N, C-alpha and C positions, 0 to 999 in steps of 0.2 A: 460761192463764198458770200455774196451779198445776202442770199437767203439765210445762210447760217448766221450772219451778223444780225439780221432782222429778228430771227428766232431767239438768239442769245440776248439781245437787248430787251425783247419783250418779256423774257424771264427775269432779266436783271433789274429792270426799272422798279418793280415793286420792292425788291430788297434794298435797292439804293434809296428809295423814298423812306422806307422804314429806318434805315441806318441814319439818314439825315434828320429824321424826326427824333430819333433817340438822342443824337448829338445835340440838336437844338434844345431838347427838353432836359438835358443833364444839368444838375445843379453844380455850381462851382466847387472844385475841390480846394477850399480855402476856409480860414476861420472867420467867424462872424464877430468875435470879440477881440479887441486888442488891449494890452495891459496899460490902459490909461489910468489916471488917478481915480480913486473911488468917487462915485457920483451919488449925491443925495437925491432920492426920488420917492415916489409912493404910487400905489396902484391907481389912485384917482387921476393924477396928472398923466400917467402913462396912457390912460383910456381917453383923456379929453384934450391933450395938447400934443399934436403931431410934431411940433418943433422940439419939444422936450423929449419925446419918444425917440427922435432921430439922434439926439445927444446921448441918450442912455444906450442906444443900440450898439455902440462900439465899446463901451466900458465893460471890463470883465468883473467888476464888483459894484453891485447896487446896494446902497444902504437905505433901507426903509425904516420908518419909525418903529415898527414892531419886530423887524428881523433884518438880517443882512444876507444877501444872495450873491455868491461868487460863481464864476464860470471857468471851467478848464476844458479845452477842446483837444480832440485827437484826430489825426489824419487817417486815411484808409489803411495804413500799415500799423496803426496803434501807437504812433509816436506823438508826443506833445507838439502841438503847433507852436507853442511858445512856453518855454520853461518859466519865463517871467510871470505868466499867469499863475503858476503854482506858487512862486515866491511871494507874489502880491497877496494871494489868498491866505497863505500861512501867516503872514504878518498881520493881516486883518483879523484873523481868528485869535491870535495872541492879544491884539488890542481889545477885542470884544471880551475876552476872558478876564481882562484886568480893568474893565471900565468900572466906574464908581458904583458900588452896590451890587455888582455882579456876583453870581453864585456859580461861576463857571459857564460853560457853553453846552448847548445841545446841538450837535452837528448832524445834519441830515443830508446824505448824498443821494441824488436821483440820477440814474442813468436811463435815458429815454430809449425808445425802441424805433420800430419801422416808421418811415414817413415823417420823421421829426428831426429837429436840429436845434441849434442854440440861438436862433434869431429872436429878437426882442419880443415879438408878438406871436411866436410859435405857440400853438394851443397848449402843449405840455409845459412850456415856460410860464404861461399865464396861469395855468391851473396849479403849478408848483408854488407860485406866489400865494395862492389862496390856501394851500395846504400849510404853508409856513405860518400864515396868519392864524389858522386853526390851532396849530401847535403853540403859538403865542398865548392863546386863551388857555390851552391845556397846562402850559407851564405856570401860568399865573394861578391856576387852580391848585396845582401841586404845591406851589410855594405858600399859598394861603393856608392849606391844610396843615403843612408842616411848620408854619410860622418861620420860614426861612426866605432869604432873597431868591428871586427867580433867576434862572439861567438865561443867558442871551441865546436867541435862536439864530443859527447860521446854516443856511442852505448852500449846498454845493451842487451845481448842475454840470454833469459831465456830458459834453456834447460831442457827437460824431456824425458822420454823414448818413443818418438813417433815411433821409429823403434824398435820393440820388437822381430821380427823374420827376418831372412835374406834370406832363400831359395826362389827362384823365384816361384811365384804361392802361396806360403804360406803367403806372405806379405799381400795379399788381404784379407785373412781370418782373419787378425787381426783388420780389420776396426772397428768392433763393440766393441771388448774388449778395443781398444784404445780410443773409444768414452767415455766409462764409466770411464776410467783412466783420460781422459782430464778433465771431470767435477770434479772428485775427486781431481786432482791437483789444479784446479781453486778454489776449496773450502778449500785449505790448506793455505800454507804460501806465496803464490803468492801475495795475498792482502797485506800482511805485506811488501813485497818487494816494491810493487807499491806505497803504501801510504808513505813508508819511502823516496822514491824518490820524491814524491810530497812535503813532508815536507822539504826535502833538497832543492828543488827548491825555496820554500817560504823563507827559511832561507838565501839562497844566494841572493834572490831579496831584502830582508829586509836590507842587508848590502851593496848592490851594486846599480845598476840603474834599477832594476826591470824588466830586459829583458830576464831572463833565462826561458826556455820552457821545457815542458815534453810531448812527444808524444808517445803513446803506440800502437803497431800494432800486431794483431794476425791473423794468416792464418789457415784456415781449422779447425782442432781440436785445434790449438793454439788460434783461435778465441773463441772456446768454453771455453778454459782455461781462457782467458782474460775476457770474458763476465761473467762467473761464479764468477770471483773475484770482479768485479766492478759494476754489475747490481744493487745491492741494494743501492750502493752509488748514482748511477744515479737516481733511484727512489726517494730517500730521498731529493737530491738536487733539482731535478726538481719540486717536490711537494712544497718545500719551496719557490722557485722562483715564482711559479704560485700563491700561496697564497699571497705573498707579492705584486705581480702585481695587483691582485684584490683589496687588502686592500688599496694600495696607488693610484690605478687608473693610473698607470704609465706604459706605454708600454716600457720604457727604462730600466725596471728591467731585468737584464740579468740572464740567467740560467747558473749556473756553472756545468760543467760535471765532468770529472776526469782528473786531469792534465790540459793540454791545448787542447788535441784532442786524441780520441781513434778511430783507424781505424781497421775494421774487413773485411778481404778479403776472399770470398767464405766460410762464416762461416758454420760449420757443427754442428749446433744445431737447435732444433725445434723452429718454429715461436711462439709457445704458450709462451715461456719464455720471449718474447719481448712485450707481449700484454699490460702490464701496462705502459711501456714507450711510446708505440705507442699512446695510448689514452691520456696520459698526455701531450705529445708534441703537439698534435693537438687540445688540449683544448683551446689554445691561437691562435688567427688568426692575431695578430698584433705584431709579433716579431720585435725588434728594428734592424735597419740597422747596428748597432754596434755589433750585436750578432754574435760571432764566432760559427762555428760548434763545437758541443761537441762530437758527435758520427757519424762516416761516415762508413756505411756498403755498400760494393760493391760486387756483385756476377756476374759471367759470365753466360750468357744465354746458353752456351754450356757445362756447368759443369755437367758431367754425375754422378760424385760421389755424389754431393749434390742434383742433380736434379732427378736422377733415382734410384740409389742404396739406398740413404738415406730413401726415402719414403717406399721402400720395407721392409727395416729393422725395421722402426718405426711401420709399420702396424703389423708386427709380435710381436714386443716387447710391443705394447699397445693393444693387441688383447682383453684382458679382462678388460681394463679400460673403465669406463662409461663416456660418454660426453653428453652434453645437446642439442647439435645441430650439423648438418653437418659442419658448419663453425668452431666450436670448434675442431671437429675431424680432419679437414683439417689442422688447425694450429698445432695440436699435432703431425701430421705425415709428415709435410712439412718443409724443412729447411727455415730459415728466409729469405734468399735472393730470394728464389723461391716462397714465399707466396705473391701473387699479392696484396691482400688487404692491406698489410703493406708497399708496395713499394711506394716511394714518387717521385723518379726521374728515368729517363733513361739517359744513357751516350752513345753518338754516336761519331764516328770519324768524324772530319771535313775534307772535301775533300782537298787534297794536294794543288790544285790550289788556294783554298781560304786561306789556312794556310800560303802559301808563298806570297800571293798577297799584294800589296800596303803597302810596308814597314812593313810587318808582323803585321797587326792590332791586332793580338791575343796575343801579347807579344813577346819579343825577344827570349823567351825560348821555342818557339813552337817546333823546331827541333834541334836547334843548341847548346843549352846551355851545355849539358853534353859532346858533341862531342863523344858520346859512340856508340858502335856497337856490334852486336852479334859476337860470335866467337865459335869455336869448343871446346868441353870439354877438359880440361887439368888438370894437377896435381894442386890441390888446387886453381883452377880458376873457376869463374862463367861462364857457357857455354852460358849465355844469353846476358850479357852486359860486356863491357870493357870501363870503364869510364876514360877519359883522364883529367888530371888536366889542367885547362885553364890558360893562361898567364894573368898577371895583365892588360896588354893592352886590351885583349879580354873582361875581366871582366868589365873594365871601359867603353868600347864601348857598351856592353849590358846594363849597368846601365843607360847610357844616353838615350838609346832607351826606356828603361822601364819608365823613368821619363816623356819623351815625350808622351808615350802612356797614362799614367795615367792622365796627364794634359788635354789631348784631349778627353778622353772617359769616365773616371770614373763617373763624375757628370751626364753626359748625359745618361749613360746606367743604373744607379742604380744597382740593384742586378746583379752581373756578372753571366754569364752562360757559358762562354768559358774559359777553362783553358788548356794551352798548345794546343795540337792538338785535344782536346776533347770538345764537347758541352754537358753541363749538363742541362736537361730540366725537369721542374716540370710536372708531369703527368696530372694534371688538376688544375683548378682555386681554388679548395678546399684546395690544399696544399699551406700553406702561404709562402710568401717570407721570406728569412733569417731563415728558420726552422733550429734549431740546431741539430736535429736528422734526418739523411738522410739514406734511404734505397734505393740503386741504382742498377738497372739492367744494365749490361754492355754488349756491343757487343763483339764478340769473338776476334776481333783484339785489344781490349783494355785489357781485362783479358781473356787469352786463356785457356779455359777449367778449370781444377781444379788447376793445378800447374803453369800455365803461368803468374805469377805475376811479373816477372822481365823483361818483354818486354819493349822496349824503350818508346813506346807510353804511357804506364801506368805510368812509372816513370816520364815522362815529365808532364803528367796530374797531378799527385800527388804533384810534386814539385811546379807547378803553383798554385795549390789549397792551399798548405801550405803557400806559399808566401802571398796569399790573406787573409787567416785566421790570419796570423801574423800581417798584416796591420790592420784588423778589431780589433784584440785584443789590439794593441797599441792605437787605437783611443778610445777604451772603457775605458782606464784609463787616457786619457788626460783631462785636466780641461775644 
């Protein structure tokens, strides 16, 4: 008996040690933000003043000079940690929409992915602040060109426990448990948050000038959260528009997506979940030139997390699932961005000599607009970009160049293919122009592997793309 116990203990001790290490390294299942009153802050003080940073850390709404950032958090079952967070955020958005000189609001929701959370200095939080500052520059450009007041920028950071363990090495072991959690969170009250923001946009537009927008962005497992929440809405609205287009014989019937645009970056979910939308979107080959994009999926060609690790895990987890064809099996085990049959476009960097040539034919925001640059990691700072606020004089100069560009090229070019320093190309002639559901493969210098979503080229590209979609959207409601 004693010998048996000695053998058993010698086997058990390593597992016990691993278990204790996992428990010790687990992050708390608790919210970071509490619904305290709105706090005034800015990125400079967050980086330089630890005491101020500690004050900001618990507030669920940060009001910066250039933008407002609100936080809504979800537990591992997808429930709100605090409904008061949502109520506070909605009231703040209404206040922003009606501030003096406001032209509505541009709401941008970001749902983070693996290894991140809503902590005040989480890298995704810090970089999202920089993106919002970049959008502040963009909105001022749009307003200067159209001679109208600028919209207020409101960011919404949807937080969940993407970071569940902290020890180095053990983080990677959480990949598949966090995937199942992401889909569970997406099937919870995330949809309530998103639809309440969509309804709020409609309410603001009904009482204003109809120019408020809602853009939702999900990265990695955050893309799985986002897609799990809105995919059925996409299917229902796309089916409705296709039926109406056939019944009316009208190519100008537009498909409504969710909000004004959903962007998924390096989505970590299987392509089979997208099959219905893929088929319905290609059922029409005559999309209207006024059709804005509804869903924009972009994946790096060098993303090993979704390109290599994902299929291995899916092959194991679907080992006993029956499929009717090799194609169906491949869609079940391949991430959406890496499943070639569903890809519609490729994105390539435009050579610098072209981008800078001849008065910058590609738009003035090719390289200059954000005046941003990469920097080293620091306290509460994004290590990828450092967005500088442009002067009114610079904004006016860019607006004049943008107007000249559009007058000279828009009618001649038809569907634009160049956005910022990136060219977007349809893969073949069977992909219709103005397709509202795009699945794009990106070169490594645009989206760098799995987490490189904050590089300057990608932000330039998305900013120019959003500017174009905004223009299409405005033309779709004009008489």
